[in-house]
Each structure stands twice: as C-alpha cells, then as structure tokens.
NUTOR-784206 format. One record per atom (N, C-alpha, C): x, z, y. Coordinates in pm, whole numbers, plus 50000, padded with zeros to 5 digits. Atoms other than C-alpha are relative to their C-alpha. Layout:
BEGIN
XZY/...
This chain:
BEGIN
500305004449864/492164891046625/501155004250091/498904997049910/494904888846887/499545008350118/500294991949881/495114911947184/499864990750120/500215008149881/493724896347500/500965004950109/499024996249898/496464896047763/499305003250131/500594996449871/495704912548094/500684992350114/499245007049898/498054888948274/499284987350045/500655011649944/496964860648497/500934993650101/499195006749901/498534834848720/499295000250134/500554999049866/497904842249088/501094996550101/499065002049890/499514834049420/499685010250108/500184989849897/500044861449676/500884996450119/499285002949876/501004852150032/500255013350070/499634986449963/502894882450154/500935000050121/499054996949894/504574895350468/500975010249944/499004991750067/507814910450340/500235013550067/499754987549928/507834938050603/498735007950029/501284994449958/504144946250638/499455010149900/500514989550088/502564978150501/498774995549920/501235004150069/499304960450409/500314990549884/499545008450112/501044933650201/500635008849892/499294991250093/503114961350044/499035007349909/500944992450083/500104981349925/499424991349889/500545009150103/498744950849740/501084996949896/498925002550095/502144943749586/500175011749903/499924988350089/502154979349447/498924999049893/501085001450098/498774973349280/500334989149899/499645011050089/499964940149137/501055004649898/498954995050090/503064957248993/499465010549905/500594989550084/501064987048864/499204994049886/500835006650101/498754963348676/500794990649911/499205009350078/501574941548547/499494985850006/500585013449985/499944910148684/501114989850022/499095011049973/501894877748662/499534993050127/500415005449870/501854865649020/501184993250067/498985006649918/503764841349235/499895005950141/500004994149866/504684860249552/500744990750094/499405008749899/505304837449847/500165007950130/499734993049875/506974854950137/499814990450116/500375008749889/505594840750459/500385006650131/499734995449864/506814844150816/498684999550076/501324999549937/503684855850999/499944992050130/499975008049878/504814837151311/500104985149972/499865014050037/505224804951118/499354997649863/500725001150127/502534803850848/499894985449957/500115013750049/502424772950625/498574994750016/501315006349981/499564748050669/499055003449886/500864997150116/498284755950319/499265013250017/500664987049981/497514791650428/498784998650089/501145001949910/495264780550714/498884992349930/501035007150078/493454757650468/499235009749910/500624990350092/492764787550239/499255011050075/500464987949933/492154815350488/499584996650143/500475003749866/489984810150800/500675007750112/499334991949899/491924837550980/501514997350004/498585003450009/495344823450878/500855012850005/499394986749991/496374859550815/500675003949868/499324994450116/498554879350577/499565014549982/499795007550124/498244890850309/498784991549963/501065008250057/496194864550128/500244998849850/499885000750146/495514864649753/499164988449949/500685011550061/494624832849563/499965001949849/500194998950145/493194836049212/499044988949958/500775012050030/492034802049089/499244995450125/500795004649885/489154793149325/499665011250097/500324988549914/488884827949475/501135002450099/499034996949896/490614834949806/499575013150067/500294987249936/490794870549939/501005002250114/499114998249886/492194879650280/499775013450071/500094986249949/491464916750326/500655008949894/499214993250103/493984939650154/499245010149916/500734990150080/491574967150049/499054993449901/500835007750093/489214941449896/500854994749886/499075004750104/492214926949710/500285011049899/499644989150091/493144960849568/498855003649907/501164996750084/489624968249444/499724988849902/500205011450091/489284933149299/500995000749884/498984999350105/492564937149109/499725011549903/500304988550086/491474971248981/498854996949905/501145003650085/488214956748848/500374988749903/499625011550084/489784924848714/500965004249888/499024994950098/492584943748535/499785015149989/500454985950000/491024977448438/501045010349961/499014990350047/494154993348290/501354997650064/500544986449983/495595014848425/499025000450117/500984999349892/492565023948639/500585006850124/499514994349874/493335030949005/498875005850084/501164993649937/489805040849110/499285008249894/500744992050098/487775068448944/498794992549945/501145006450066/484955059148707/498685003550069/501314995249954/482185080048863/499784996950148/500315004449863/480425068849184/500405009950109/499664990149897/480935101449375/501515000250024/498534999749988/484665102049304/500524986950059/499605013149943/484955064649383/499774999950151/500324999549857/483235070149717/501015008750074/499034991149937/485595098949792/501354993150016/498745007449992/488605077049714/499964989950114/500145009949891/487285050149948/500055006850136/499974992549875/486825076450216/501435004150035/498604996549975/490435087950174/500774987750050/499355012449953/491575051750212/499654997550146/500455001949863/489505049350529/500765009550094/499304990349917/491155080950663/501484996650015/498615004549991/494635068150579/500124988750103/500005011249904/493775036550775/499895005350143/500294995149864/492395055551076/501085009350052/499104989449954/494835084551086/501484996249994/498585003050020/498095068750968/500364985450023/499605014149996/498165030950925/499944994450142/500115004849863/496945024451279/501145004950088/498864994549924/499655047251421/501294992949964/498825007750042/502305029151215/500044986850076/500065012949929/501144996251371/500345001850148/499714997549858/501305011451720/501495002650022/498574996949987/504845024751665/500844987349987/499185011750031/506164992051520/499664987850086/500425012549935/504144966051709/499295002050134/500714997349876/502504983352006/500844996950122/499305003549876/503374974852365/500415012450080/499704987849924/503485010952489/501155008049942/498974990850045/505855040152440/499655004949859/500334995950137/506075047252063/500075015149977/499784985650021/506845084352119/498705007349968/501274993050020/503205095252137/499404997349862/500515002250135/501955077551822/500935005349892/499044994650098/505165088151643/499765014949979/500234985650008/504515124751723/498685002849929/501314998050063/500845121751621/500074997349850/499875003350142/501765105151290/500785010849926/499184989750065/504465130551208/499205012849978/500784987650010/502175160051279/498894998649896/501085002150096/499345144851075/500504999949857/499415000450135/501575137750775/500425014049956/499554986450034/503085172750785/498815008949965/501184991650023/499595188050795/499434998349859/500525002350136/498835172950451/500865006549893/499054994850101/501815189650278/499375009849901/500554990350096/499785218650127/499174993849887/500855005650107/497475195349931/500844995549880/499155004650110/500445183349725/500555011649917/499674988350082/501055218749604/498915002349897/501144998050089/497645217049435/499864988949895/500125011350092/497665182149280/501224991050017/498775007949992/500535158449198/499904987750090/500175011849918/499055128649381/499015002950113/500844997849882/496865123649689/498605003949958/501304994550039/493885146049610/499584995749860/500295005350134/494155134649248/501065004649901/499064996750107/495725143848915/500774987749954/499355012350045/496635107348858/500264990850119/499675009949898/498195079349062/498794991150022/501235007549970/495415060849242/500234989750110/499975010249896/494605033249488/500325006250136/499674993149875/494915059149767/501525001150015/498534999149997/498585064449676/500634986550032/499495013549969/499065026649697/499974997250150/500085001449854/498035029050063/500985009250071/499134990049938/500135059850138/501484996449981/498595002250034/503385049149967/500734990850100/499285008449903/504235020250207/500295007150132/499784992649876/503865043750503/501165009849983/498934990550026/506105070250348/501354993049991/498765007550013/508715043850268/500554996250138/499615004649867/508755033550634/500335011350097/499764988949908/509285068350780/501334998850076/498755001549924/512985062350866/499894989050107/500205011049907/512015029351031/499165004450120/500904995049896/509365048151230/500645011150084/499314989449927/511895074051348/499515013949964/500534987150045/510335102351146/500885005549888/499134993350098/512585126550957/499365013449964/500714987950041/510655152950762/500985011049961/499194988450037/512145187850725/499625004249858/500304997650142/512365191950347/499605014449972/500324985950024/512235229950366/498575003450039/501344996949950/508955229650558/498904992849922/501045008150067/507145203150353/500414996649857/499455002350134/508595207350005/499034992849905/500925007150090/505405197049813/499834985350038/500145013749954/505115165850027/501234991749962/498775007050037/508755156349964/500004997049850/500105002550144/508185160549589/499094988249971/500965011050017/505175137449611/500634986650040/499385012449953/507095111449812/501044995049900/498985003950096/509985111649566/499394994749871/500685004650122/507575107849275/499444985950019/500495013549970/506005077549443/501144989949990/498895009449993/509375061249505/500654997749864/499385001150133/510545067749147/499174991649903/500855007850090/507615048748994/500584985949984/499485013450027/508705016348828/499244989550080/500825009749928/505794997748988/500364999750148/499634999649859/506835009349334/501324992650022/498715006649986/510424997949285/499854984849985/500235014450020/509164964249159/499304993750121/500815005349890/506894960649462/500834996950124/499225001049877/509694962249720/500584986150023/499325012449958/510764930949905/501435003550041/498624997549956/514394926750006/500005006550138/500074994349864/513424934450367/499635014749993/500414985950014/511764966850254/501115008449941/498874992450055/514774977250048/500995003750109/499054997549891/516854974850363/499505010350100/500534989749910/514544999350542/500565013749968/499404987450041/516185027350344/501374996949940/498665003050051/519975026050295/500175004649856/
C-alpha cells in the first residue's frame, strides 16, 4: 500500500507585508502543503477575491469549495487537515491554553503592531508599550525553548512575524538584557519553514 501524501492543491491570497498573512504562510510551510500563493495588493484586490470572500479581505484561503477568511481559523484548519507535524496540543486543556496564548498575542502585541504601522496617531506610545511587553516575556524562554512549550507550536507561528518586524517597528532589543528571548527569536528565524514563508517584501524588512 502506498503512502498517502499529505500535500494538497490550495490557493492562498496573501498580503506580502502583513503579519496575519505571514503567520498562515508559516503554517503552510511547516506542513509542507503544496499551495499557490497569490500576492495581492490590499488596496487593489482582484474581482475574484470579492466573489470568494464577503469581506474582500486578506488573507483568504481557498481549498476546493472551502473558503476561509480569518487567519486563526485557517491555521487551525490546516493543523487538523494536515496533522503532522502537530502545531496544537492533543489534550483539550493544553489546546485551550494555546488558544488563550494566541488571544493574548493578538491583544497585547498584534494590535500594537497595527497601531505602529497603520495607526493615525503618534507611534511612540504603542511602540514603547510593545517593547516593554515583549521584554517582560524574556524569562519564560529560559524555561522552555518555545513560547510556553517544549515544541514549536501555532503560538510561535503568531509570534514569529512580529519578531521579524521589530526593526520595521523601530524596536531594538538589548541582547544582554533579554538573552533567552534573543535565543528564541534566532531559533524561530533559523527554521526552514520560516525562511520558506518569507515574501520578498518581508526579506527586505531585515537587511
């Protein structure tokens, strides 16, 4: 009996600079999914996207007749559709905790990133809040190699795009003060799946 391939043909409509598109691209790369990635200008979305997605928003994932347009739903769907390697824990309590960490990343970090990059006000205040919040997590990486986990997880897929954008956000971490955090960040960036996930625009964010 032949081995059943875990690969599938999908189309992913992606914003090449957006952290939410990036997190899904990391999951796609981690799972080794065969996918057609279409980079879309969010200010000039193609007509086909509005036909698929009632919000005409990015990212959008098309898998045969299924259309998904919420990045966290996409990540969980991909994890269930392609179980190996698993990115969410098996047990309900641990899964719930992972989802809670994702929620906290959204509330505490991702929203501040959006304010710094796309907000209408002075970015200094959200930049300071984000930097202080990120620095405060440094001790947890002295205990476990990944974000509150012994293994790379869906939470890391949400954190990695933010860490990659720190220079763009005007945040320069002091390596001496946050050594465990710097180790974690470097480990994220060294992953093959992370390197595969980067768009050309994202590569240019870090010289």
